[in-house]
C-alpha positions as CSV (number, residue, x, y, z in Angstrom):
1,M,11.9,-47.5,71.3
2,K,14.8,-48.3,69.5
3,Y,15.7,-46.2,66.3
4,N,14.2,-48.7,63.8
5,Q,11.2,-47.6,65.2
6,L,12.0,-43.9,64.8
7,F,12.8,-44.5,61.3
8,A,9.7,-45.7,60.3
9,E,7.7,-43.0,62.4
10,L,9.7,-40.7,60.8
11,T,9.0,-41.8,57.0
12,A,5.5,-42.6,57.8
13,A,5.3,-38.8,58.6
14,G,7.0,-38.1,55.1
15,C,10.4,-37.4,56.6
16,S,13.4,-38.6,54.2
17,V,17.1,-39.5,54.3
18,L,19.1,-36.7,52.7
19,K,22.6,-37.9,53.3
20,H,23.8,-41.2,54.7
21,G,27.6,-40.9,56.6
22,S,29.5,-43.3,58.2
23,N,27.7,-43.2,61.5
24,H,25.0,-40.7,61.4
25,D,22.1,-40.6,58.6
26,I,20.6,-36.7,57.8
27,W,17.2,-36.8,58.1
28,F,14.8,-33.8,56.3
29,S,11.1,-33.5,57.3
30,P,9.0,-31.5,54.6
31,L,6.5,-30.5,57.4
32,T,9.0,-27.9,59.2
33,G,12.4,-27.8,56.4
34,N,14.4,-28.8,58.7
35,R,17.8,-30.8,58.9
36,F,18.8,-33.5,61.7
37,P,21.6,-35.7,61.9
38,L,20.4,-39.5,63.3
39,P,23.0,-41.5,64.2
40,R,22.7,-45.3,62.9
41,H,22.4,-48.0,65.8
42,G,19.7,-50.0,64.5
43,G,18.1,-52.7,67.6
44,Q,20.0,-50.3,70.2
45,E,17.4,-47.3,72.2
46,V,17.1,-44.1,71.2
47,P,18.1,-41.7,74.0
48,K,15.0,-39.9,75.6
49,G,16.8,-36.4,75.4
50,M,17.4,-37.4,71.3
51,E,14.3,-38.6,70.7
52,R,12.1,-35.4,71.8
53,K,14.8,-33.5,70.2
54,A,14.2,-35.6,66.5
55,R,10.4,-35.3,66.8
56,K,10.8,-31.6,67.6
57,V,13.1,-30.8,64.6
58,L,11.8,-33.0,62.4
59,L,7.7,-33.9,63.2
60,G,7.2,-30.2,64.7
61,E,5.8,-31.8,68.3
């Protein structure tokens, strides 16, 4: 999965960006009340471990 696809999925689930850093965005999930940093790399692939962790923290999966 590419970063752009993950960002679209998180946005569709109701998550939002709290803060734009120089290399990372801090995402917030109203579903779980958690924050999670995700790097911005556009068209590159998201490492599997990072994708699983983001889903677990932000979407409660």
